[in-house]
C-alpha positions in Angstrom: 75.6 -25.5 10.4 74.8 -26.2 7.0 78.3 -27.1 6.0 77.8 -29.6 3.3 75.6 -27.1 1.4 77.8 -23.7 2.1 79.4 -24.2 -1.9 75.9 -23.6 -2.9 75.0 -20.5 -1.0 76.2 -17.0 -1.8 75.8 -14.4 0.9 73.6 -11.2 -0.5 73.3 -7.5 1.4 69.4 -7.0 2.0 68.6 -2.9 2.1 65.4 -1.7 3.8 65.1 -5.1 6.1 63.4 -4.5 9.7 65.7 -5.4 12.6 63.3 -5.7 16.0 64.5 -5.9 19.5 62.5 -7.4 22.3 62.8 -8.3 25.8 63.1 -11.8 26.3 62.0 -14.0 29.7 63.4 -17.3 29.8 61.2 -19.5 31.2 62.4 -22.9 31.6 66.1 -24.7 31.4 66.4 -28.6 30.4 70.0 -30.0 30.7 70.7 -32.5 27.7 69.2 -36.2 28.0 65.9 -34.0 30.1 63.9 -33.8 27.4 61.9 -36.6 25.7 61.6 -36.6 21.9 59.0 -38.5 19.9 60.2 -41.6 17.8 62.2 -40.2 14.6 62.8 -36.6 16.3 66.6 -36.2 16.3 67.4 -35.1 19.9 69.5 -32.0 20.6 73.2 -32.4 21.6 73.2 -29.6 23.9 70.7 -27.9 26.3 67.8 -26.4 25.6 65.4 -23.4 27.0 62.2 -22.4 26.8 61.3 -18.4 26.8 58.9 -16.0 25.8 59.1 -12.6 24.3 57.8 -9.7 25.2 57.4 -5.6 24.4 59.4 -4.2 21.7 62.5 -2.3 22.7 63.8 -1.1 20.1 63.0 -1.2 15.8 65.7 -0.1 13.1 65.7 -0.5 9.5 68.7 -1.4 7.8 70.2 1.1 5.0 70.8 0.1 1.3 74.4 -1.5 2.1 72.6 -3.7 5.1 73.7 -1.8 7.9 72.3 -0.9 10.6 72.9 0.9 14.2 71.0 0.2 17.6 72.7 2.2 20.7 71.9 2.3 24.5 71.0 -1.0 24.6 71.2 -2.0 28.2 72.2 -5.1 29.7 69.8 -7.9 29.6 68.2 -11.1 27.3 66.3 -10.1 24.1 64.6 -11.7 21.1 66.0 -10.2 18.0 64.2 -10.3 14.9 65.2 -9.8 11.3 62.5 -9.7 8.5 64.2 -8.9 4.9 61.6 -6.8 2.6 59.0 -8.3 0.6 59.8 -10.2 -2.6 58.9 -8.4 -5.4 57.5 -11.3 -7.4 56.2 -14.2 -5.6 59.5 -16.6 -6.7 60.4 -16.9 -2.6 58.9 -16.0 0.3 60.5 -12.8 2.5 63.6 -14.1 4.7 62.6 -13.9 8.4 64.7 -15.1 11.5 64.6 -14.8 14.9 67.9 -15.3 17.5 68.2 -15.2 21.3 70.4 -12.5 22.2 72.2 -12.0 25.4 73.5 -8.5 25.9 76.2 -8.1 28.8 78.3 -4.7 29.6 81.7 -5.9 28.4 80.5 -7.0 25.0 82.8 -4.7 22.6 81.5 -2.9 19.8 81.4 -4.9 16.8 79.6 -5.9 13.3 76.2 -8.4 13.7 76.6 -10.7 10.6 73.2 -12.6 10.3 72.4 -15.1 7.8 68.7 -15.5 7.4 68.5 -17.5 4.3 66.0 -20.0 4.4 67.0 -23.6 5.6 67.3 -26.9 3.5 64.8 -29.7 3.5 66.9 -31.3 6.0 67.0 -28.1 8.0 70.6 -27.5 7.6 72.2 -24.3 6.8 70.6 -20.7 7.3 70.3 -19.1 10.8 73.8 -18.0 11.9 74.3 -15.1 14.0 78.0 -14.1 14.2 79.9 -10.5 16.0 82.9 -9.5 13.9 85.3 -6.7 16.1 84.5 -3.5 13.9 87.7 -2.5 11.2 
């Protein structure tokens, strides 16, 4: 995502961001080609799903270095919402992004790297979630 713009982006650490985890229910699943798009809308290249986010099950704040810990999260389907702190001026909007996360019993401990930067006008860039092993 955003390969054309990667050179223009620079990673920053965001302290005092809020991480919210809510229970998720998948309500529908569509295979590639089952969804009809209006003219001019680029179709998805893969399968799609509909979902609903429910009750919050955990919330934490990042420390000044952008680190956070969520422990004892049961296996299941979740909505993960990350909201950066309010900007000190009105030069930009607050950072916010949502992700769908499936937690499984066999998942190793790791470091979650989230890109919540705004997307470019062509909808590329931003919005990526990566798990890296702990050092």
